[in-house]
BALOBA-1460 file (C-alpha; in Angstrom, 3 decimals):
// residues 340
<rec num="1" residu="m" x="2.488" y="-14.975" z="-2.128"/>
<rec num="2" residu="p" x="-1.048" y="-15.399" z="-0.873"/>
<rec num="3" residu="a" x="-2.614" y="-13.127" z="2.181"/>
<rec num="4" residu="f" x="-5.135" y="-15.741" z="3.273"/>
<rec num="5" residu="p" x="-3.233" y="-17.901" z="5.573"/>
<rec num="6" residu="y" x="-2.671" y="-15.261" z="8.165"/>
<rec num="7" residu="r" x="-5.644" y="-12.904" z="7.213"/>
<rec num="8" residu="p" x="-7.977" y="-14.965" z="9.750"/>
<rec num="9" residu="f" x="-5.283" y="-14.335" z="12.384"/>
<rec num="10" residu="l" x="-5.276" y="-10.857" z="11.668"/>
<rec num="11" residu="a" x="-8.943" y="-9.936" z="11.594"/>
<rec num="12" residu="a" x="-8.948" y="-11.987" z="15.298"/>
<rec num="13" residu="a" x="-6.231" y="-9.708" z="16.719"/>
<rec num="14" residu="l" x="-7.590" y="-6.169" z="14.947"/>
<rec num="15" residu="l" x="-11.092" y="-7.564" z="16.481"/>
<rec num="16" residu="a" x="-9.376" y="-7.942" z="20.139"/>
<rec num="17" residu="l" x="-8.026" y="-4.178" z="19.761"/>
<rec num="18" residu="s" x="-11.048" y="-2.380" z="18.217"/>
<rec num="19" residu="l" x="-13.221" y="-4.013" z="21.017"/>
<rec num="20" residu="g" x="-10.719" y="-2.706" z="23.453"/>
<rec num="21" residu="a" x="-9.364" y="-4.934" z="26.173"/>
<rec num="22" residu="t" x="-10.579" y="-2.524" z="28.755"/>
<rec num="23" residu="a" x="-10.498" y="-2.497" z="32.859"/>
<rec num="24" residu="a" x="-12.759" y="-1.500" z="35.432"/>
<rec num="25" residu="p" x="-11.885" y="0.908" z="38.000"/>
<rec num="26" residu="a" x="-10.821" y="-0.907" z="41.157"/>
<rec num="27" residu="t" x="-8.731" y="-0.990" z="43.743"/>
<rec num="28" residu="p" x="-4.554" y="-2.576" z="42.926"/>
<rec num="29" residu="a" x="-5.630" y="-5.352" z="44.883"/>
<rec num="30" residu="a" x="-8.174" y="-6.417" z="42.380"/>
<rec num="31" residu="v" x="-8.914" y="-5.684" z="38.671"/>
<rec num="32" residu="a" x="-11.653" y="-7.109" z="36.720"/>
<rec num="33" residu="f" x="-11.253" y="-6.840" z="33.012"/>
<rec num="34" residu="d" x="-14.672" y="-5.332" z="31.593"/>
<rec num="35" residu="t" x="-14.338" y="-5.268" z="27.592"/>
<rec num="36" residu="t" x="-18.068" y="-3.963" z="27.129"/>
<rec num="37" residu="p" x="-18.316" y="-1.068" z="25.514"/>
<rec num="38" residu="r" x="-19.453" y="1.626" z="27.099"/>
<rec num="39" residu="a" x="-21.896" y="4.860" z="26.216"/>
<rec num="40" residu="g" x="-19.379" y="8.112" z="24.798"/>
<rec num="41" residu="q" x="-16.400" y="5.682" z="24.128"/>
<rec num="42" residu="h" x="-14.348" y="6.968" z="21.342"/>
<rec num="43" residu="q" x="-10.999" y="4.946" z="21.353"/>
<rec num="44" residu="r" x="-8.203" y="4.832" z="18.466"/>
<rec num="45" residu="q" x="-5.424" y="2.188" z="18.714"/>
<rec num="46" residu="s" x="-2.099" y="3.252" z="15.729"/>
<rec num="47" residu="m" x="-0.851" y="-0.117" z="14.743"/>
<rec num="48" residu="d" x="2.501" y="-1.218" z="13.685"/>
<rec num="49" residu="i" x="2.890" y="-4.996" z="12.253"/>
<rec num="50" residu="q" x="6.097" y="-6.368" z="11.398"/>
<rec num="51" residu="a" x="6.580" y="-9.688" z="9.545"/>
<rec num="52" residu="t" x="9.301" y="-12.255" z="8.477"/>
<rec num="53" residu="i" x="7.682" y="-15.385" z="6.158"/>
<rec num="54" residu="k" x="10.372" y="-18.126" z="5.063"/>
<rec num="55" residu="m" x="8.730" y="-20.066" z="2.265"/>
<rec num="56" residu="r" x="9.239" y="-23.577" z="1.276"/>
<rec num="57" residu="i" x="7.868" y="-26.022" z="-0.965"/>
<rec num="58" residu="e" x="8.207" y="-29.775" z="-0.762"/>
<rec num="59" residu="p" x="6.556" y="-32.586" z="-2.770"/>
<rec num="60" residu="a" x="4.145" y="-34.866" z="-0.769"/>
<rec num="61" residu="p" x="4.548" y="-38.352" z="-0.462"/>
<rec num="62" residu="e" x="1.987" y="-39.465" z="-3.164"/>
<rec num="63" residu="a" x="4.024" y="-37.093" z="-5.688"/>
<rec num="64" residu="t" x="4.303" y="-38.335" z="-8.962"/>
<rec num="65" residu="d" x="7.835" y="-38.180" z="-10.846"/>
<rec num="66" residu="e" x="6.535" y="-35.689" z="-12.981"/>
<rec num="67" residu="q" x="4.751" y="-33.935" z="-9.807"/>
<rec num="68" residu="r" x="8.195" y="-33.917" z="-8.237"/>
<rec num="69" residu="a" x="10.240" y="-32.493" z="-10.656"/>
<rec num="70" residu="k" x="8.160" y="-29.742" z="-11.151"/>
<rec num="71" residu="i" x="7.767" y="-29.097" z="-7.465"/>
<rec num="72" residu="n" x="11.311" y="-29.570" z="-7.044"/>
<rec num="73" residu="q" x="11.971" y="-26.420" z="-9.610"/>
<rec num="74" residu="a" x="10.004" y="-24.339" z="-8.220"/>
<rec num="75" residu="a" x="11.429" y="-25.178" z="-4.270"/>
<rec num="76" residu="e" x="14.919" y="-23.656" z="-5.986"/>
<rec num="77" residu="n" x="12.985" y="-20.212" z="-7.212"/>
<rec num="78" residu="f" x="11.792" y="-19.948" z="-3.555"/>
<rec num="79" residu="t" x="15.332" y="-20.184" z="-2.269"/>
<rec num="80" residu="r" x="16.533" y="-17.532" z="-4.680"/>
<rec num="81" residu="m" x="13.609" y="-15.805" z="-3.242"/>
<rec num="82" residu="g" x="14.672" y="-15.762" z="0.148"/>
<rec num="83" residu="p" x="12.478" y="-15.007" z="3.100"/>
<rec num="84" residu="m" x="9.879" y="-12.101" z="2.378"/>
<rec num="85" residu="k" x="9.281" y="-9.100" z="4.914"/>
<rec num="86" residu="v" x="6.309" y="-7.553" z="5.366"/>
<rec num="87" residu="a" x="5.577" y="-3.857" z="7.138"/>
<rec num="88" residu="v" x="1.976" y="-2.933" z="7.731"/>
<rec num="89" residu="k" x="0.912" y="0.329" z="9.493"/>
<rec num="90" residu="m" x="-2.974" y="0.456" z="10.524"/>
<rec num="91" residu="a" x="-5.436" y="2.510" z="12.884"/>
<rec num="92" residu="q" x="-8.542" y="1.610" z="14.916"/>
<rec num="93" residu="a" x="-11.450" y="3.180" z="15.902"/>
<rec num="94" residu="m" x="-14.619" y="2.704" z="17.868"/>
<rec num="95" residu="k" x="-17.069" y="4.884" z="18.740"/>
<rec num="96" residu="v" x="-20.219" y="4.490" z="21.157"/>
<rec num="97" residu="g" x="-23.187" y="6.250" z="21.084"/>
<rec num="98" residu="q" x="-25.993" y="6.411" z="23.167"/>
<rec num="99" residu="p" x="-28.264" y="3.825" z="24.371"/>
<rec num="100" residu="d" x="-31.885" y="3.591" z="22.409"/>
<rec num="101" residu="a" x="-35.002" y="3.054" z="24.639"/>
<rec num="102" residu="v" x="-34.462" y="-0.621" z="24.918"/>
<rec num="103" residu="g" x="-30.546" y="-0.494" z="25.882"/>
<rec num="104" residu="w" x="-28.818" y="-1.120" z="22.589"/>
<rec num="105" residu="l" x="-25.572" y="1.133" z="21.828"/>
<rec num="106" residu="p" x="-24.694" y="2.282" z="18.591"/>
<rec num="107" residu="l" x="-21.480" y="1.860" z="17.568"/>
<rec num="108" residu="t" x="-18.901" y="2.727" z="14.724"/>
<rec num="109" residu="m" x="-15.584" y="0.090" z="13.970"/>
<rec num="110" residu="t" x="-12.905" y="1.560" z="11.313"/>
<rec num="111" residu="t" x="-10.169" y="0.384" z="10.167"/>
<rec num="112" residu="s" x="-7.729" y="2.242" z="8.268"/>
<rec num="113" residu="s" x="-4.691" y="1.082" z="6.463"/>
<rec num="114" residu="k" x="-1.536" y="3.805" z="7.033"/>
<rec num="115" residu="g" x="0.939" y="2.019" z="4.248"/>
<rec num="116" residu="g" x="3.634" y="-0.551" z="4.627"/>
<rec num="117" residu="e" x="5.973" y="-2.513" z="2.500"/>
<rec num="118" residu="v" x="6.806" y="-5.454" z="1.072"/>
<rec num="119" residu="e" x="9.888" y="-6.667" z="0.467"/>
<rec num="120" residu="v" x="10.770" y="-10.022" z="-2.080"/>
<rec num="121" residu="g" x="14.245" y="-11.029" z="-2.608"/>
<rec num="122" residu="g" x="15.813" y="-7.603" z="-1.894"/>
<rec num="123" residu="k" x="13.546" y="-5.362" z="-3.776"/>
<rec num="124" residu="v" x="10.499" y="-3.478" z="-1.573"/>
<rec num="125" residu="q" x="7.928" y="-2.393" z="-2.877"/>
<rec num="126" residu="p" x="5.513" y="-0.161" z="-1.307"/>
<rec num="127" residu="l" x="1.731" y="-1.567" z="-0.142"/>
<rec num="128" residu="p" x="-1.413" y="0.687" z="-1.373"/>
<rec num="129" residu="q" x="-2.258" y="2.863" z="1.004"/>
<rec num="130" residu="k" x="-5.906" y="2.798" z="0.941"/>
<rec num="131" residu="a" x="-6.573" y="-0.879" z="-0.062"/>
<rec num="132" residu="q" x="-7.570" y="-1.914" z="3.708"/>
<rec num="133" residu="d" x="-9.848" y="0.534" z="4.692"/>
<rec num="134" residu="l" x="-13.135" y="-0.897" z="6.214"/>
<rec num="135" residu="a" x="-15.835" y="0.433" z="8.063"/>
<rec num="136" residu="f" x="-18.970" y="-0.987" z="9.715"/>
<rec num="137" residu="t" x="-21.536" y="0.268" z="11.679"/>
<rec num="138" residu="a" x="-23.522" y="-2.358" z="14.768"/>
<rec num="139" residu="r" x="-25.320" y="-2.477" z="17.751"/>
<rec num="140" residu="f" x="-24.680" y="-4.022" z="20.869"/>
<rec num="141" residu="n" x="-26.122" y="-4.987" z="24.116"/>
<rec num="142" residu="p" x="-24.508" y="-5.001" z="27.129"/>
<rec num="143" residu="k" x="-27.084" y="-6.869" z="29.415"/>
<rec num="144" residu="d" x="-26.639" y="-9.851" z="26.865"/>
<rec num="145" residu="f" x="-23.502" y="-9.337" z="24.553"/>
<rec num="146" residu="a" x="-25.597" y="-9.383" z="21.622"/>
<rec num="147" residu="f" x="-24.106" y="-7.781" z="18.692"/>
<rec num="148" residu="e" x="-25.640" y="-7.250" z="15.009"/>
<rec num="149" residu="i" x="-23.707" y="-6.182" z="12.264"/>
<rec num="150" residu="q" x="-25.933" y="-3.204" z="10.615"/>
<rec num="151" residu="g" x="-23.723" y="-1.794" z="7.632"/>
<rec num="152" residu="v" x="-20.605" y="-2.380" z="5.916"/>
<rec num="153" residu="s" x="-18.554" y="-0.131" z="3.727"/>
<rec num="154" residu="g" x="-15.282" y="-0.063" z="2.016"/>
<rec num="155" residu="a" x="-15.241" y="-3.732" z="1.190"/>
<rec num="156" residu="p" x="-17.733" y="-4.609" z="-1.557"/>
<rec num="157" residu="a" x="-16.811" y="-8.331" z="-2.084"/>
<rec num="158" residu="l" x="-16.746" y="-8.852" z="2.122"/>
<rec num="159" residu="d" x="-20.093" y="-7.172" z="2.735"/>
<rec num="160" residu="e" x="-22.441" y="-10.099" z="2.164"/>
<rec num="161" residu="l" x="-20.073" y="-12.453" z="3.744"/>
<rec num="162" residu="l" x="-19.920" y="-9.749" z="6.955"/>
<rec num="163" residu="r" x="-23.103" y="-9.483" z="7.634"/>
<rec num="164" residu="k" x="-24.219" y="-13.250" z="7.418"/>
<rec num="165" residu="q" x="-21.481" y="-14.674" z="9.575"/>
<rec num="166" residu="g" x="-19.331" y="-11.474" z="11.246"/>
<rec num="167" residu="n" x="-22.137" y="-11.226" z="13.551"/>
<rec num="168" residu="a" x="-21.644" y="-14.768" z="14.886"/>
<rec num="169" residu="m" x="-17.743" y="-14.409" z="14.808"/>
<rec num="170" residu="v" x="-18.008" y="-11.350" z="17.109"/>
<rec num="171" residu="g" x="-20.539" y="-12.906" z="19.442"/>
<rec num="172" residu="e" x="-18.008" y="-15.518" z="19.530"/>
<rec num="173" residu="a" x="-15.417" y="-13.296" z="20.254"/>
<rec num="174" residu="l" x="-17.621" y="-11.112" z="22.846"/>
<rec num="175" residu="q" x="-18.224" y="-14.459" z="24.551"/>
<rec num="176" residu="l" x="-14.278" y="-14.391" z="25.791"/>
<rec num="177" residu="y" x="-14.187" y="-10.908" z="27.066"/>
<rec num="178" residu="k" x="-17.672" y="-11.423" z="28.942"/>
<rec num="179" residu="v" x="-15.671" y="-14.523" z="30.633"/>
<rec num="180" residu="l" x="-12.365" y="-12.289" z="31.681"/>
<rec num="181" residu="a" x="-14.713" y="-9.689" z="33.045"/>
<rec num="182" residu="q" x="-16.122" y="-11.580" z="35.504"/>
<rec num="183" residu="k" x="-12.968" y="-13.218" z="36.323"/>
<rec num="184" residu="p" x="-11.232" y="-9.993" z="38.686"/>
<rec num="185" residu="l" x="-7.350" y="-10.689" z="39.200"/>
<rec num="186" residu="q" x="-4.889" y="-9.851" z="41.888"/>
<rec num="187" residu="v" x="-1.312" y="-8.833" z="41.500"/>
<rec num="188" residu="g" x="0.471" y="-12.106" z="40.169"/>
<rec num="189" residu="e" x="-2.765" y="-14.100" z="39.614"/>
<rec num="190" residu="s" x="-3.724" y="-15.283" z="36.207"/>
<rec num="191" residu="v" x="-6.874" y="-16.288" z="33.776"/>
<rec num="192" residu="e" x="-6.657" y="-19.076" z="31.180"/>
<rec num="193" residu="v" x="-9.621" y="-18.506" z="28.814"/>
<rec num="194" residu="p" x="-10.254" y="-20.984" z="25.703"/>
<rec num="195" residu="m" x="-11.967" y="-19.512" z="22.516"/>
<rec num="196" residu="t" x="-12.904" y="-21.378" z="19.360"/>
<rec num="197" residu="m" x="-14.024" y="-19.536" z="16.128"/>
<rec num="198" residu="a" x="-15.808" y="-20.455" z="13.046"/>
<rec num="199" residu="l" x="-14.121" y="-19.148" z="10.105"/>
<rec num="200" residu="p" x="-16.212" y="-17.899" z="7.220"/>
<rec num="201" residu="i" x="-14.681" y="-19.205" z="4.110"/>
<rec num="202" residu="p" x="-15.956" y="-17.094" z="1.183"/>
<rec num="203" residu="l" x="-16.177" y="-20.102" z="-1.012"/>
<rec num="204" residu="p" x="-19.097" y="-22.584" z="-1.498"/>
<rec num="205" residu="g" x="-17.960" y="-25.801" z="0.794"/>
<rec num="206" residu="g" x="-15.610" y="-24.139" z="2.863"/>
<rec num="207" residu="a" x="-14.891" y="-24.621" z="6.428"/>
<rec num="208" residu="g" x="-12.519" y="-23.530" z="8.871"/>
<rec num="209" residu="t" x="-12.145" y="-23.536" z="12.959"/>
<rec num="210" residu="m" x="-9.798" y="-21.089" z="15.049"/>
<rec num="211" residu="q" x="-8.793" y="-22.262" z="18.406"/>
<rec num="212" residu="n" x="-7.142" y="-19.864" z="20.438"/>
<rec num="213" residu="k" x="-5.914" y="-20.451" z="24.579"/>
<rec num="214" residu="l" x="-5.540" y="-16.536" z="25.932"/>
<rec num="215" residu="r" x="-3.170" y="-15.942" z="29.406"/>
<rec num="216" residu="f" x="-3.454" y="-12.973" z="31.023"/>
<rec num="217" residu="t" x="-1.166" y="-12.023" z="33.883"/>
<rec num="218" residu="l" x="-1.424" y="-8.958" z="36.220"/>
<rec num="219" residu="v" x="2.007" y="-7.901" z="36.686"/>
<rec num="220" residu="r" x="1.506" y="-4.308" z="38.887"/>
<rec num="221" residu="v" x="-0.631" y="-1.879" z="39.825"/>
<rec num="222" residu="d" x="0.837" y="1.714" z="39.459"/>
<rec num="223" residu="r" x="-0.591" y="5.302" z="39.537"/>
<rec num="224" residu="g" x="-4.086" y="4.062" z="38.013"/>
<rec num="225" residu="v" x="-2.417" y="1.745" z="35.064"/>
<rec num="226" residu="a" x="-2.693" y="-1.473" z="35.058"/>
<rec num="227" residu="s" x="0.029" y="-3.682" z="33.490"/>
<rec num="228" residu="f" x="-0.402" y="-7.055" z="32.213"/>
<rec num="229" residu="d" x="1.869" y="-10.149" z="30.894"/>
<rec num="230" residu="m" x="-0.203" y="-11.884" z="27.697"/>
<rec num="231" residu="a" x="0.347" y="-15.525" z="26.655"/>
<rec num="232" residu="m" x="-1.569" y="-17.416" z="23.076"/>
<rec num="233" residu="d" x="-1.615" y="-20.738" z="21.476"/>
<rec num="234" residu="m" x="-2.983" y="-21.101" z="18.816"/>
<rec num="235" residu="t" x="-4.194" y="-23.496" z="16.104"/>
<rec num="236" residu="m" x="-6.049" y="-22.943" z="12.791"/>
<rec num="237" residu="d" x="-7.770" y="-25.578" z="10.354"/>
<rec num="238" residu="i" x="-9.468" y="-24.730" z="6.899"/>
<rec num="239" residu="n" x="-10.182" y="-26.779" z="4.151"/>
<rec num="240" residu="a" x="-11.273" y="-24.652" z="1.184"/>
<rec num="241" residu="p" x="-12.236" y="-26.440" z="-2.185"/>
<rec num="242" residu="l" x="-10.363" y="-24.887" z="-5.362"/>
<rec num="243" residu="p" x="-12.550" y="-22.639" z="-7.725"/>
<rec num="244" residu="a" x="-13.214" y="-24.325" z="-11.076"/>
<rec num="245" residu="a" x="-10.636" y="-23.120" z="-13.029"/>
<rec num="246" residu="a" x="-7.942" y="-23.450" z="-10.819"/>
<rec num="247" residu="s" x="-9.042" y="-27.410" z="-10.401"/>
<rec num="248" residu="a" x="-9.037" y="-27.303" z="-14.394"/>
<rec num="249" residu="a" x="-5.472" y="-26.210" z="-14.275"/>
<rec num="250" residu="s" x="-4.763" y="-28.829" z="-11.983"/>
<rec num="251" residu="a" x="-6.535" y="-31.534" z="-14.255"/>
<rec num="252" residu="a" x="-4.350" y="-30.352" z="-16.982"/>
<rec num="253" residu="s" x="-1.202" y="-30.560" z="-15.213"/>
<rec num="254" residu="s" x="-1.049" y="-34.510" z="-14.895"/>
<rec num="255" residu="p" x="-2.917" y="-37.546" z="-16.233"/>
<rec num="256" residu="a" x="-3.576" y="-38.770" z="-12.596"/>
<rec num="257" residu="a" x="-4.820" y="-35.435" z="-11.783"/>
<rec num="258" residu="a" x="-7.464" y="-35.368" z="-15.026"/>
<rec num="259" residu="a" x="-8.357" y="-38.279" z="-13.658"/>
<rec num="260" residu="s" x="-9.245" y="-37.381" z="-10.542"/>
<rec num="261" residu="a" x="-11.531" y="-34.703" z="-12.083"/>
<rec num="262" residu="a" x="-13.109" y="-36.836" z="-14.152"/>
<rec num="263" residu="d" x="-14.054" y="-38.881" z="-11.498"/>
<rec num="264" residu="g" x="-15.934" y="-35.812" z="-9.716"/>
<rec num="265" residu="a" x="-13.510" y="-35.420" z="-7.089"/>
<rec num="266" residu="a" x="-13.542" y="-31.510" z="-5.732"/>
<rec num="267" residu="k" x="-10.213" y="-30.479" z="-5.220"/>
<rec num="268" residu="v" x="-9.737" y="-29.260" z="-1.737"/>
<rec num="269" residu="m" x="-6.983" y="-26.944" z="0.002"/>
<rec num="270" residu="a" x="-6.159" y="-27.877" z="3.093"/>
<rec num="271" residu="i" x="-4.108" y="-25.183" z="5.085"/>
<rec num="272" residu="t" x="-3.474" y="-25.636" z="8.970"/>
<rec num="273" residu="m" x="-1.417" y="-23.180" z="11.490"/>
<rec num="274" residu="t" x="0.122" y="-22.853" z="14.738"/>
<rec num="275" residu="g" x="1.260" y="-20.446" z="16.637"/>
<rec num="276" residu="t" x="2.394" y="-19.208" z="19.721"/>
<rec num="277" residu="g" x="2.802" y="-15.738" z="21.321"/>
<rec num="278" residu="k" x="3.953" y="-13.799" z="24.389"/>
<rec num="279" residu="g" x="3.364" y="-9.871" z="25.096"/>
<rec num="280" residu="s" x="2.682" y="-7.162" z="27.876"/>
<rec num="281" residu="s" x="-0.032" y="-4.573" z="27.471"/>
<rec num="282" residu="t" x="-0.623" y="-1.355" z="30.091"/>
<rec num="283" residu="l" x="-4.987" y="-0.392" z="30.599"/>
<rec num="284" residu="r" x="-5.580" y="3.403" z="32.074"/>
<rec num="285" residu="m" x="-7.934" y="2.036" z="34.484"/>
<rec num="286" residu="a" x="-9.923" y="5.231" z="34.766"/>
<rec num="287" residu="d" x="-11.251" y="5.520" z="31.409"/>
<rec num="288" residu="g" x="-10.795" y="1.726" z="30.192"/>
<rec num="289" residu="l" x="-7.842" y="2.746" z="27.889"/>
<rec num="290" residu="p" x="-5.407" y="0.604" z="26.292"/>
<rec num="291" residu="l" x="-2.032" y="2.355" z="26.008"/>
<rec num="292" residu="t" x="0.394" y="0.123" z="25.383"/>
<rec num="293" residu="s" x="0.631" y="-3.460" z="23.369"/>
<rec num="294" residu="q" x="3.093" y="-5.498" z="22.287"/>
<rec num="295" residu="l" x="2.626" y="-9.486" z="21.281"/>
<rec num="296" residu="k" x="5.362" y="-11.519" z="19.273"/>
<rec num="297" residu="m" x="4.063" y="-14.981" z="17.835"/>
<rec num="298" residu="a" x="5.604" y="-17.432" z="15.633"/>
<rec num="299" residu="l" x="3.490" y="-19.012" z="13.076"/>
<rec num="300" residu="t" x="4.042" y="-22.379" z="11.213"/>
<rec num="301" residu="i" x="1.666" y="-22.829" z="8.189"/>
<rec num="302" residu="t" x="1.557" y="-26.051" z="5.743"/>
<rec num="303" residu="m" x="-0.808" y="-25.411" z="2.756"/>
<rec num="304" residu="k" x="-1.597" y="-28.539" z="0.866"/>
<rec num="305" residu="m" x="-1.662" y="-27.349" z="-2.834"/>
<rec num="306" residu="p" x="-3.009" y="-29.164" z="-5.905"/>
<rec num="307" residu="d" x="-0.955" y="-31.871" z="-7.682"/>
<rec num="308" residu="n" x="0.716" y="-33.253" z="-4.298"/>
<rec num="309" residu="g" x="2.570" y="-29.986" z="-3.411"/>
<rec num="310" residu="l" x="2.915" y="-28.655" z="0.493"/>
<rec num="311" residu="m" x="3.931" y="-25.120" z="1.095"/>
<rec num="312" residu="l" x="5.362" y="-24.242" z="4.607"/>
<rec num="313" residu="m" x="5.533" y="-20.835" z="5.926"/>
<rec num="314" residu="d" x="7.361" y="-19.799" z="9.054"/>
<rec num="315" residu="m" x="6.000" y="-16.514" z="10.251"/>
<rec num="316" residu="d" x="7.653" y="-14.303" z="12.825"/>
<rec num="317" residu="m" x="5.660" y="-11.352" z="13.450"/>
<rec num="318" residu="d" x="6.023" y="-8.517" z="15.791"/>
<rec num="319" residu="m" x="2.436" y="-6.554" z="16.635"/>
<rec num="320" residu="r" x="2.767" y="-2.790" z="18.199"/>
<rec num="321" residu="a" x="-0.341" y="-0.691" z="19.552"/>
<rec num="322" residu="k" x="-0.125" y="2.686" z="21.469"/>
<rec num="323" residu="g" x="-4.078" y="3.794" z="22.545"/>
<rec num="324" residu="e" x="-5.513" y="7.404" z="22.716"/>
<rec num="325" residu="s" x="-8.597" y="8.649" z="23.465"/>
<rec num="326" residu="l" x="-10.469" y="10.736" z="21.135"/>
<rec num="327" residu="a" x="-13.928" y="11.392" z="23.479"/>
<rec num="328" residu="k" x="-14.274" y="14.878" z="24.543"/>
<rec num="329" residu="p" x="-13.836" y="15.408" z="27.962"/>
<rec num="330" residu="a" x="-17.252" y="16.843" z="29.553"/>
<rec num="331" residu="p" x="-17.234" y="20.488" z="29.811"/>
<rec num="332" residu="a" x="-16.240" y="22.170" z="33.355"/>
<rec num="333" residu="r" x="-19.421" y="23.293" z="35.381"/>
<rec num="334" residu="s" x="-19.054" y="27.277" z="35.655"/>
<rec num="335" residu="a" x="-18.536" y="29.157" z="38.937"/>
<rec num="336" residu="a" x="-22.178" y="30.359" z="39.088"/>
<rec num="337" residu="k" x="-23.720" y="27.331" z="38.121"/>
<rec num="338" residu="r" x="-21.729" y="25.421" z="41.165"/>
<rec num="339" residu="k" x="-23.450" y="28.148" z="43.624"/>
<rec num="340" residu="p" x="-26.326" y="26.667" z="45.806"/>
């Protein structure tokens, strides 16, 4: 099972949790989102992700008889395998320093894998605990929401990619949060914000976009905690050229593919994904800490494979998170210092 079909979604979801959906202190009558990182913030989100993936393959209409035979045989193997179940635990933290002379805030974001497991055909396989640890340093300007990644550690293969395209991706996400911060809500009111993000595809000639529509409804404010209902609609389109080795193997598998390769036609894997989600979250307004969040999503993924095969996936995902503040409280003033 390739990991890349749902990595972009996870990256986007984890990014939102890393930045922290915070709310500025306000009266219960109006609560304004404020996702701007603040000096001295140090927060951590513990995440639990459960996913069930059902896969099937079928021949595309243009498949040859030879291709259909191979695809149908593979389809029987998928049927015997049954659903794939994935459980992942992660922790994300963001630490913000003090502003420099011109107002930029230094910050560090870390994502740590806490283990997990994959169940296929009734067999459970543990996931490597340290396989996806990632950290990067950056700086953020709250005046214009400018963002710059300065260093990446833990993923050498992604270092250059994040440096080149990560700034644009995070910048687009921050613009969403900027819009939300400017729309205060009263209890019962909703705000819906569209978001389009270009996806970095680590292959020459690759391209992709992800479009989200996020809706937040303020349900109540009680004892300094704001509760929200969340809804999400998402679509994603990716066109990724296959590596040369895969194209050559495809060409060798059938005369039609060989003729296509001989004509110089590039093999491209087309991936589309649609999804909807509903959930809820709570925010402690005094320090902007996301206390809890839950989002259930139903995703449908279609991949156009080499040799005219279609891989179809239905994924049910349940994402839960709990937040805690790691910032040290300000030291209490002594009685002697309080005297005039």
